N, C-alpha and C positions, 0 to 999 in steps of 0.2 A: 504493500500500500504506500509506503514511503517513497519507493522508487517510482511508482506510477504518479504520485503527486509531484515529484521533482521533474518528471518528463512531460507534464502538461504544458500546453502553450503559454498559460498564464502563471506557471509555477515560478519559484524563486530562481534567481540567476546569481549564483554565488560569486562569480568573477567580475560582476559589473563594476566593482569599485576599482579594479585595476585599470591603469591608464593606457596600456598598449596591448595590441594583439600578441606581440612577441612574448610579453610577460605572462599573458594568459596561457599561451601554448606551453611555456616553460613550466608553469604551475601544474598544468594538466599532465605533462609528461612526468614530472616529479611525483605527482600523486599516483600515477599508474605504476611507476617503479616502486614506490613505497608499498602499494598494495601487493605487488608481485613478491617483494621481499618478505612481507608478512605471511603470505600464503606459503612460500617456500620454507620459512622458519617454522611455522606451525606444522607444516607437512612433515618436516624432518623430525620434529619433536614427537609427533604422533606416529612416526614411521609409516607414512603413507607412501604408496608407490608413485613413480613418476607419471604413470598414466592417470593418476588422480590429481596430483599437484599441478601439472602443466595445464590441463584444461581449466581447472579451477582458477589458477592465476590469470589465464588468458581472459576468461569470462569476466572475472571481477575487475580486471584492468580496463576492459572495454566498457563495462558499465560505469566505472569511475570517470573515464574520459568522456563518455556520453553525457553524464550528469553535469560535468564542468563545462563541456564545449557547447551544450545546448543553447546557452545564452549568447554565445558568440555568433551562431548561425541563425538564430530565430529572427533577428531583425532583417536579415537578407531574405529569408523566406517570406516575411511579411511584405517587404518591398516588392517582391515579385508578384504577390497576390494583388496588392493595391495598384501596381502599374498596369496589370491586366484589366482591373476594373476601370481605371482611368481611360485606357485605350478603348474600352467598350462603351464609354460615355456614362458609366454608372457612378453613383456617389461613392466616395472613398472614406476610409477610416484612417486615423493617424497611426503610424507605425510606432510601436513602443520603443522609446529611445532612452533607456535608463543607464546604458553602459557609458563609460567615459573614454572609450578607445576610439579608433578610427571608424569602426562600424557604427558606433553611436553618433559620431559626427555626421556620417553619411545618412543615417536614419533621420536626424534632425533636418539636414539639408533637403532630404526627400520630402519631408512633411511640409517644409516651406514651399518647395516647388509645386507640390500637389495642391496646396492652398491657392497659390497664384494661378495655376492652370484652371482650377475650379472657379475662381473669381473672374478670370478673363472669359470663361465660357458663359457664366451668368451674365456678365456685362454685354457679351455679344448677343445673347438671346434677348436681353432687355432692349438693346439698341434696335434689333430687327423688329421686335414687337412694337416699339415706339414709332419707328418709321412706317411700319405697316398700318398702324392706327392712323397716322397722319395722312397716309395715302388715301384712306377711305373718304375723308372729307371732300377733297377736290373731285375725286371720282364720282362720289354720290351727287355732288353739285352738277357736274357735267352731265351725268346720266339724267338727272331730273330736267335740266334745261333742254337738252337735246330731245328728250321724250316729249316735252311740251311743244317744241318747235315742230316736230313731226306730226303731232296730233292737231296742230293748228291752234292750240290754246294760247300760245305766245308768238309774237311776231319777231322776226330777226332784226331787231332795231340795233343801232350802233351801241347802245348801252348794254344790251344783252350780249352782243358779240364781243365787246371789250371785256365783259365779265368772263366769258368763256376763255378768251385769250389769256386773261390773268390767271385763271385756274390751270391752264396748260403750262404756263410759265412756272407756276408753283410746283406742278408735278415734275417738271424738268429739274428744278432745284432739289426736290426730295430724292429723286433718283440719283442725282449727283452725290448727295449726302450718303445714300446707301452704298454707292460704289466706293466712297471714301471711308468705309467702315473700319478699315485696318488702322487708320490714323486715330479714329475714335477709341478703338480697343487699346491703343498705346497711350491713351490719355492726352493726345495732342489734337485738340479741336481749335481750329483757327477762327477767331471772331473778327468780323468786319465791323469794328466799332466806329460809330460816327454819331453826329447829332441827329436825332430823329424827332419829328413832330408827333406828339402823342395823338392828337386828333386824327391826323391822316392814318396813323398806324391802326388805331381802333376802327376807323371807318373801313379800312381794307379788310381787317379781320371779320368785321360784321358782314361785309359784302360777300366774303368767301363762305361764311357760315350760313347765310340766308339766301344764297343764289338758288333760284328754282324752288324756293319754299314760301309758303304763305305766312303772314304774320308781320308784325312791326317791331323793330328794335330801336329804342330811343338811346342815343349816345349823348352823355352829358360830360364834357371834358372842358376844363378851363382853357380859354383861348391862349394861343402862343406858348403852350406848355411843351417844353422840349426835354428829352432825356438823352444821356450818352449810352449807346449800346448797339448791339447788332440787330438791325431791323428784322432780318429773317428769323433769328432765334426768338425775338420778342413776339413776332407774328405766331410762331409755333406755340408759345405759352398762352397767348390770348385765344 
């Protein structure tokens, strides 16, 4: 029962406090030699035959090495499992990194890398979801207006056509942002900052949201109110 407990994946790791793999291997070898000497000594005292002493010394030495070396290889096995889960797009768990040697450093670095990969993947999915959501607004507006034009409900006046052209231009900008997703994932989003008139900005956002829809939106903005920012990003927020 004690041996089974020590061999469990979450069992104790007696050599974790040692700082290098070389030192751990030296301790494991010395422990195996010590066990062999003990078996040979007691075998001679009890006058056991070689055919008993040699197998017993071999088995006990291997068990001792297995108990001591399990903690050295367990993080490597965990990293293999978690790397396969990351490659398959599944959620990962942290590798146990309690040892102070090179394998422990590698396990901690692996955990940091896995967290960064998972964070980048979440950010990529969020970006795609956000852009997809923003694409629905101009597409819905275009669909509604074009459907009204085909049904004769609305006439192709210059105001309606200019609204359609504005939505097409917005679609082009959103597609460009989607193609530029790699820079967004790296956290490098270039802002085209300049002085923006708030009234014109709000009017454009309202026109985009109400194109082809019934109802009235009242805009109440203080005249000559300006802000410093990226008009396209502000338009997305509104």
